[in-house]
BALOBA-1460 file (C-alpha; in Angstrom, 3 decimals):
// residues 255
<rec num="1" residu="x" x="103.183" y="5.322" z="166.153"/>
<rec num="2" residu="x" x="106.677" y="6.696" z="166.752"/>
<rec num="3" residu="x" x="107.267" y="9.308" z="169.434"/>
<rec num="4" residu="x" x="108.921" y="12.679" z="169.004"/>
<rec num="5" residu="x" x="112.493" y="12.542" z="170.401"/>
<rec num="6" residu="x" x="112.358" y="13.396" z="174.109"/>
<rec num="7" residu="x" x="108.622" y="12.784" z="174.450"/>
<rec num="8" residu="x" x="108.996" y="9.527" z="176.353"/>
<rec num="9" residu="x" x="107.195" y="9.018" z="179.685"/>
<rec num="10" residu="x" x="109.273" y="8.777" z="182.841"/>
<rec num="11" residu="x" x="108.957" y="6.592" z="185.913"/>
<rec num="12" residu="x" x="111.371" y="5.993" z="188.757"/>
<rec num="13" residu="x" x="110.670" y="4.089" z="191.932"/>
<rec num="14" residu="x" x="112.016" y="5.330" z="195.221"/>
<rec num="15" residu="x" x="110.550" y="5.775" z="198.661"/>
<rec num="16" residu="x" x="107.095" y="5.603" z="200.119"/>
<rec num="17" residu="x" x="106.120" y="9.065" z="198.893"/>
<rec num="18" residu="x" x="104.915" y="9.266" z="195.303"/>
<rec num="19" residu="x" x="104.523" y="12.172" z="192.913"/>
<rec num="20" residu="x" x="102.394" y="12.173" z="189.771"/>
<rec num="21" residu="x" x="103.394" y="14.835" z="187.250"/>
<rec num="22" residu="x" x="101.000" y="15.934" z="184.486"/>
<rec num="23" residu="x" x="102.203" y="17.758" z="181.374"/>
<rec num="24" residu="x" x="100.235" y="20.278" z="179.359"/>
<rec num="25" residu="x" x="98.010" y="20.453" z="176.285"/>
<rec num="26" residu="x" x="99.882" y="19.592" z="173.044"/>
<rec num="27" residu="x" x="103.091" y="19.232" z="175.083"/>
<rec num="28" residu="x" x="105.016" y="16.157" z="176.204"/>
<rec num="29" residu="x" x="106.775" y="14.788" z="179.304"/>
<rec num="30" residu="x" x="109.883" y="16.653" z="178.098"/>
<rec num="31" residu="x" x="108.562" y="19.902" z="179.585"/>
<rec num="32" residu="x" x="108.358" y="18.217" z="183.006"/>
<rec num="33" residu="x" x="111.360" y="15.875" z="182.807"/>
<rec num="34" residu="x" x="113.839" y="18.098" z="184.742"/>
<rec num="35" residu="x" x="111.254" y="18.486" z="187.521"/>
<rec num="36" residu="x" x="110.608" y="14.743" z="187.595"/>
<rec num="37" residu="x" x="114.317" y="13.930" z="187.773"/>
<rec num="38" residu="x" x="114.855" y="16.468" z="190.567"/>
<rec num="39" residu="x" x="112.152" y="14.887" z="192.708"/>
<rec num="40" residu="x" x="113.340" y="11.367" z="191.914"/>
<rec num="41" residu="x" x="116.879" y="12.275" z="192.988"/>
<rec num="42" residu="x" x="115.377" y="13.380" z="196.310"/>
<rec num="43" residu="x" x="114.151" y="9.821" z="196.851"/>
<rec num="44" residu="x" x="110.537" y="10.143" z="195.748"/>
<rec num="45" residu="x" x="108.713" y="7.672" z="193.553"/>
<rec num="46" residu="x" x="107.902" y="9.687" z="190.430"/>
<rec num="47" residu="x" x="105.544" y="8.968" z="187.554"/>
<rec num="48" residu="x" x="105.340" y="11.258" z="184.512"/>
<rec num="49" residu="x" x="103.015" y="9.700" z="181.927"/>
<rec num="50" residu="x" x="102.607" y="10.770" z="178.314"/>
<rec num="51" residu="x" x="99.026" y="11.818" z="177.695"/>
<rec num="52" residu="x" x="97.197" y="10.007" z="174.858"/>
<rec num="53" residu="x" x="97.696" y="11.672" z="171.481"/>
<rec num="54" residu="x" x="100.652" y="13.746" z="172.672"/>
<rec num="55" residu="x" x="104.239" y="13.457" z="171.494"/>
<rec num="56" residu="x" x="103.315" y="11.887" z="168.152"/>
<rec num="57" residu="x" x="101.345" y="13.908" z="165.567"/>
<rec num="58" residu="x" x="98.510" y="16.390" z="165.769"/>
<rec num="59" residu="x" x="96.437" y="13.978" z="163.678"/>
<rec num="60" residu="x" x="96.857" y="11.376" z="166.396"/>
<rec num="61" residu="x" x="95.866" y="13.882" z="169.062"/>
<rec num="62" residu="x" x="92.762" y="14.845" z="167.067"/>
<rec num="63" residu="x" x="91.307" y="11.409" z="167.867"/>
<rec num="64" residu="x" x="91.620" y="11.926" z="171.640"/>
<rec num="65" residu="x" x="89.659" y="13.925" z="174.207"/>
<rec num="66" residu="x" x="90.119" y="15.487" z="177.620"/>
<rec num="67" residu="x" x="88.421" y="12.392" z="179.026"/>
<rec num="68" residu="x" x="91.238" y="10.261" z="177.614"/>
<rec num="69" residu="x" x="93.871" y="12.512" z="179.183"/>
<rec num="70" residu="x" x="92.122" y="12.482" z="182.543"/>
<rec num="71" residu="x" x="91.749" y="8.707" z="182.362"/>
<rec num="72" residu="x" x="95.484" y="8.282" z="181.781"/>
<rec num="73" residu="x" x="96.543" y="10.323" z="184.809"/>
<rec num="74" residu="x" x="93.816" y="8.782" z="186.973"/>
<rec num="75" residu="x" x="95.205" y="5.340" z="186.144"/>
<rec num="76" residu="x" x="98.677" y="6.522" z="187.157"/>
<rec num="77" residu="x" x="97.307" y="7.924" z="190.410"/>
<rec num="78" residu="x" x="95.667" y="4.622" z="191.324"/>
<rec num="79" residu="x" x="98.895" y="2.745" z="190.584"/>
<rec num="80" residu="x" x="101.001" y="5.171" z="192.630"/>
<rec num="81" residu="x" x="98.534" y="5.008" z="195.500"/>
<rec num="82" residu="x" x="98.929" y="1.226" z="195.566"/>
<rec num="83" residu="x" x="102.719" y="1.553" z="195.531"/>
<rec num="84" residu="x" x="103.237" y="4.452" z="197.949"/>
<rec num="85" residu="x" x="102.092" y="5.561" z="201.390"/>
<rec num="86" residu="x" x="101.313" y="9.098" z="200.216"/>
<rec num="87" residu="x" x="100.843" y="10.640" z="196.783"/>
<rec num="88" residu="x" x="101.158" y="14.230" z="195.599"/>
<rec num="89" residu="x" x="99.886" y="15.421" z="192.207"/>
<rec num="90" residu="x" x="101.599" y="18.191" z="190.263"/>
<rec num="91" residu="x" x="101.042" y="19.724" z="186.852"/>
<rec num="92" residu="x" x="101.617" y="22.612" z="184.494"/>
<rec num="93" residu="x" x="99.027" y="24.388" z="182.360"/>
<rec num="94" residu="x" x="96.338" y="21.839" z="181.423"/>
<rec num="95" residu="x" x="98.366" y="19.388" z="183.483"/>
<rec num="96" residu="x" x="97.646" y="21.627" z="186.463"/>
<rec num="97" residu="x" x="93.958" y="21.357" z="185.650"/>
<rec num="98" residu="x" x="94.264" y="17.561" z="185.543"/>
<rec num="99" residu="x" x="96.070" y="17.568" z="188.890"/>
<rec num="100" residu="x" x="93.315" y="19.633" z="190.495"/>
<rec num="101" residu="x" x="90.644" y="17.432" z="188.938"/>
<rec num="102" residu="x" x="92.275" y="14.342" z="190.431"/>
<rec num="103" residu="x" x="92.459" y="15.999" z="193.847"/>
<rec num="104" residu="x" x="88.762" y="16.776" z="193.669"/>
<rec num="105" residu="x" x="87.850" y="13.269" z="192.524"/>
<rec num="106" residu="x" x="90.135" y="11.394" z="194.916"/>
<rec num="107" residu="x" x="90.613" y="13.419" z="198.121"/>
<rec num="108" residu="x" x="91.466" y="10.188" z="199.948"/>
<rec num="109" residu="x" x="94.378" y="9.494" z="197.591"/>
<rec num="110" residu="x" x="95.932" y="12.956" z="197.205"/>
<rec num="111" residu="x" x="98.077" y="14.443" z="199.981"/>
<rec num="112" residu="x" x="98.894" y="17.698" z="198.206"/>
<rec num="113" residu="x" x="98.771" y="19.540" z="194.889"/>
<rec num="114" residu="x" x="101.354" y="21.720" z="193.114"/>
<rec num="115" residu="x" x="100.340" y="23.607" z="189.972"/>
<rec num="116" residu="x" x="102.299" y="25.863" z="187.627"/>
<rec num="117" residu="x" x="100.292" y="28.312" z="185.500"/>
<rec num="118" residu="x" x="97.207" y="26.088" z="185.641"/>
<rec num="119" residu="x" x="94.545" y="26.309" z="182.930"/>
<rec num="120" residu="x" x="91.018" y="26.453" z="184.353"/>
<rec num="121" residu="x" x="89.056" y="28.621" z="181.955"/>
<rec num="122" residu="x" x="88.644" y="29.765" z="178.373"/>
<rec num="123" residu="x" x="91.471" y="32.073" z="177.308"/>
<rec num="124" residu="x" x="90.844" y="31.810" z="173.568"/>
<rec num="125" residu="x" x="87.117" y="32.068" z="172.811"/>
<rec num="126" residu="x" x="87.602" y="30.145" z="169.555"/>
<rec num="127" residu="x" x="87.794" y="27.009" z="171.717"/>
<rec num="128" residu="x" x="84.063" y="27.295" z="172.386"/>
<rec num="129" residu="x" x="83.313" y="27.094" z="168.670"/>
<rec num="130" residu="x" x="85.760" y="24.276" z="167.969"/>
<rec num="131" residu="x" x="83.111" y="21.507" z="167.786"/>
<rec num="132" residu="x" x="81.318" y="23.429" z="165.034"/>
<rec num="133" residu="x" x="84.312" y="24.411" z="162.876"/>
<rec num="134" residu="x" x="86.618" y="21.409" z="163.145"/>
<rec num="135" residu="x" x="85.730" y="20.125" z="159.691"/>
<rec num="136" residu="x" x="86.616" y="23.379" z="157.948"/>
<rec num="137" residu="x" x="89.376" y="24.412" z="160.389"/>
<rec num="138" residu="x" x="91.077" y="21.200" z="161.582"/>
<rec num="139" residu="x" x="94.057" y="22.998" z="163.168"/>
<rec num="140" residu="x" x="95.004" y="26.338" z="164.693"/>
<rec num="141" residu="x" x="98.488" y="27.728" z="165.501"/>
<rec num="142" residu="x" x="100.391" y="25.995" z="168.299"/>
<rec num="143" residu="x" x="101.229" y="27.345" z="171.742"/>
<rec num="144" residu="x" x="104.492" y="25.535" z="172.574"/>
<rec num="145" residu="x" x="107.706" y="27.180" z="173.824"/>
<rec num="146" residu="x" x="106.359" y="30.253" z="175.584"/>
<rec num="147" residu="x" x="109.684" y="30.513" z="177.421"/>
<rec num="148" residu="x" x="111.720" y="33.574" z="178.377"/>
<rec num="149" residu="x" x="115.043" y="31.758" z="178.869"/>
<rec num="150" residu="x" x="117.212" y="32.013" z="175.728"/>
<rec num="151" residu="x" x="117.754" y="28.692" z="173.985"/>
<rec num="152" residu="x" x="115.148" y="26.752" z="175.966"/>
<rec num="153" residu="x" x="112.681" y="24.857" z="173.797"/>
<rec num="154" residu="x" x="109.527" y="22.915" z="174.618"/>
<rec num="155" residu="x" x="108.678" y="19.891" z="172.495"/>
<rec num="156" residu="x" x="105.115" y="20.292" z="171.301"/>
<rec num="157" residu="x" x="102.921" y="20.492" z="168.234"/>
<rec num="158" residu="x" x="103.204" y="23.469" z="165.920"/>
<rec num="159" residu="x" x="99.487" y="23.076" z="165.277"/>
<rec num="160" residu="x" x="96.584" y="22.441" z="167.647"/>
<rec num="161" residu="x" x="93.934" y="19.939" z="166.526"/>
<rec num="162" residu="x" x="90.612" y="21.735" z="166.778"/>
<rec num="163" residu="x" x="88.707" y="18.557" z="167.624"/>
<rec num="164" residu="x" x="90.834" y="17.909" z="170.704"/>
<rec num="165" residu="x" x="90.752" y="21.551" z="171.813"/>
<rec num="166" residu="x" x="86.974" y="21.435" z="171.671"/>
<rec num="167" residu="x" x="86.922" y="18.929" z="174.530"/>
<rec num="168" residu="x" x="88.747" y="21.231" z="176.963"/>
<rec num="169" residu="x" x="85.681" y="23.175" z="178.194"/>
<rec num="170" residu="x" x="84.205" y="20.028" z="179.738"/>
<rec num="171" residu="x" x="87.429" y="19.393" z="181.663"/>
<rec num="172" residu="x" x="87.472" y="22.998" z="182.872"/>
<rec num="173" residu="x" x="83.838" y="22.847" z="183.988"/>
<rec num="174" residu="x" x="84.254" y="19.543" z="185.807"/>
<rec num="175" residu="x" x="87.450" y="20.699" z="187.503"/>
<rec num="176" residu="x" x="85.869" y="23.953" z="188.605"/>
<rec num="177" residu="x" x="82.868" y="22.133" z="190.076"/>
<rec num="178" residu="x" x="85.253" y="19.878" z="191.982"/>
<rec num="179" residu="x" x="87.424" y="22.614" z="193.495"/>
<rec num="180" residu="x" x="85.375" y="22.825" z="196.733"/>
<rec num="181" residu="x" x="85.943" y="19.062" z="197.202"/>
<rec num="182" residu="x" x="89.710" y="19.519" z="197.437"/>
<rec num="183" residu="x" x="90.887" y="19.323" z="201.027"/>
<rec num="184" residu="x" x="94.588" y="18.723" z="200.369"/>
<rec num="185" residu="x" x="96.918" y="21.755" z="200.512"/>
<rec num="186" residu="x" x="97.651" y="23.483" z="197.209"/>
<rec num="187" residu="x" x="100.843" y="25.263" z="196.151"/>
<rec num="188" residu="x" x="100.345" y="27.385" z="193.023"/>
<rec num="189" residu="x" x="102.951" y="29.154" z="190.912"/>
<rec num="190" residu="x" x="101.917" y="31.922" z="188.529"/>
<rec num="191" residu="x" x="103.949" y="33.812" z="185.907"/>
<rec num="192" residu="x" x="102.651" y="37.389" z="185.627"/>
<rec num="193" residu="x" x="103.869" y="37.468" z="182.006"/>
<rec num="194" residu="x" x="102.236" y="34.390" z="180.521"/>
<rec num="195" residu="x" x="101.295" y="34.493" z="176.836"/>
<rec num="196" residu="x" x="99.155" y="31.321" z="176.984"/>
<rec num="197" residu="x" x="97.131" y="31.460" z="180.221"/>
<rec num="198" residu="x" x="95.688" y="34.695" z="181.541"/>
<rec num="199" residu="x" x="94.904" y="35.694" z="185.157"/>
<rec num="200" residu="x" x="91.345" y="34.350" z="185.125"/>
<rec num="201" residu="x" x="92.381" y="30.788" z="185.952"/>
<rec num="202" residu="x" x="94.195" y="31.778" z="189.129"/>
<rec num="203" residu="x" x="91.249" y="33.926" z="190.221"/>
<rec num="204" residu="x" x="89.002" y="30.881" z="189.863"/>
<rec num="205" residu="x" x="91.387" y="28.744" z="191.890"/>
<rec num="206" residu="x" x="91.763" y="31.260" z="194.715"/>
<rec num="207" residu="x" x="88.032" y="31.957" z="194.960"/>
<rec num="208" residu="x" x="86.636" y="28.433" z="194.593"/>
<rec num="209" residu="x" x="89.141" y="26.068" z="196.258"/>
<rec num="210" residu="x" x="87.532" y="27.118" z="199.523"/>
<rec num="211" residu="x" x="88.365" y="24.033" z="201.591"/>
<rec num="212" residu="x" x="92.055" y="23.810" z="200.738"/>
<rec num="213" residu="x" x="94.977" y="25.724" z="202.189"/>
<rec num="214" residu="x" x="96.239" y="27.589" z="199.133"/>
<rec num="215" residu="x" x="99.634" y="29.269" z="198.782"/>
<rec num="216" residu="x" x="100.507" y="31.288" z="195.670"/>
<rec num="217" residu="x" x="103.995" y="32.309" z="194.524"/>
<rec num="218" residu="x" x="104.903" y="34.566" z="191.613"/>
<rec num="219" residu="x" x="107.437" y="33.529" z="188.947"/>
<rec num="220" residu="x" x="108.619" y="36.940" z="187.806"/>
<rec num="221" residu="x" x="111.387" y="35.771" z="185.455"/>
<rec num="222" residu="x" x="109.471" y="33.161" z="183.473"/>
<rec num="223" residu="x" x="106.739" y="32.899" z="180.874"/>
<rec num="224" residu="x" x="104.211" y="30.053" z="180.602"/>
<rec num="225" residu="x" x="106.496" y="26.997" z="180.499"/>
<rec num="226" residu="x" x="108.143" y="27.854" z="183.800"/>
<rec num="227" residu="x" x="109.471" y="24.321" z="184.314"/>
<rec num="228" residu="x" x="111.977" y="24.982" z="181.517"/>
<rec num="229" residu="x" x="112.440" y="28.677" z="182.241"/>
<rec num="230" residu="x" x="114.510" y="30.901" z="184.512"/>
<rec num="231" residu="x" x="112.434" y="30.108" z="187.620"/>
<rec num="232" residu="x" x="112.520" y="26.336" z="187.199"/>
<rec num="233" residu="x" x="114.782" y="25.808" z="190.208"/>
<rec num="234" residu="x" x="112.360" y="27.804" z="192.355"/>
<rec num="235" residu="x" x="109.515" y="25.499" z="191.319"/>
<rec num="236" residu="x" x="111.557" y="22.337" z="191.864"/>
<rec num="237" residu="x" x="112.897" y="23.276" z="195.296"/>
<rec num="238" residu="x" x="109.572" y="24.704" z="196.408"/>
<rec num="239" residu="x" x="107.658" y="21.593" z="195.433"/>
<rec num="240" residu="x" x="110.090" y="19.355" z="197.306"/>
<rec num="241" residu="x" x="109.838" y="21.555" z="200.404"/>
<rec num="242" residu="x" x="106.039" y="21.386" z="200.074"/>
<rec num="243" residu="x" x="106.137" y="17.574" z="200.009"/>
<rec num="244" residu="x" x="108.426" y="17.475" z="203.033"/>
<rec num="245" residu="x" x="106.217" y="19.902" z="204.922"/>
<rec num="246" residu="x" x="103.119" y="17.803" z="204.402"/>
<rec num="247" residu="x" x="104.480" y="14.321" z="204.911"/>
<rec num="248" residu="x" x="107.314" y="14.822" z="207.366"/>
<rec num="249" residu="x" x="110.933" y="15.562" z="206.515"/>
<rec num="250" residu="x" x="112.781" y="12.459" z="205.408"/>
<rec num="251" residu="x" x="109.715" y="10.232" z="205.162"/>
<rec num="252" residu="x" x="110.202" y="8.109" z="202.066"/>
<rec num="253" residu="x" x="113.058" y="10.323" z="200.850"/>
<rec num="254" residu="x" x="116.806" y="10.051" z="200.587"/>
<rec num="255" residu="x" x="117.757" y="13.630" z="201.358"/>
C-alpha cells in the first residue's frame, strides 16, 4: 500500500547513543521528522518508525491495534539497544504513551524518556464505546494539525477509524500500571492550550511515575503538535541537553 507523501520512516546511524522517536495516533513520522533530524545532526543514532496502519489510509489503520503499534516500537527499541550503548525513548501524544510504556517494560534498556503532550487517559468518552459502535460508526472526525504556527501542517488522517481508537484504553491502562516501574529520568513538555489532550494525562504522569525523576516544562506558544509549532526548537534543544545530561556530554555525539 502506498504511503502518504512525507510519511516515510526515518533512520540514521551515528554514535553510541540511540534515540527512538514515536509519533502519535493517526499521525506519521512527518510530525517528528524535524526533531529526528536535529538529534541525528548532533551525532545520535536515531530511529523514527512508522506505526502500522499509519500514513496510508484510515481503512488500513482500522485493521490494526494498539498492540501492533507497541510491538513496532518495541522491536525498534530492541534493535537500537543492540546497536547502541545507551537508548533514550521520546514521543508525542500517543507516541509519548508508547515511550512511557517501553520505559516501564524495559527499564534495563531505557536511559531516559522525553514526552510531548503525552496521552495517558480518555479525553473523548466516545472512545470507550468504540468497540460497540464501530459497525454503525466506522469513523469519527480527525485530530491532525492542532498547531498554532501559521502555515504549519501535520500529515494525518481526516477521519479516525473507530475500531483502532477502541484499542487505546488498553494501552492507557497498561502504561499507567507500568509508570511505577519507570526508573529512568523523564522530561515532559506540556502545552497549556492543547485541543486534543487535556490536563488529566499530565496529572497521571506526575502522580504515578513515583520512582522516576520527572521534570515538566510548559510550551506556552504551541498547541498539541508542538514538534511542528512555535516551541519546536525548545523541545529539540531541551531533549538534546537532557540526553547529554544523562549520558555525559560528548559521549556518542558529534557536537
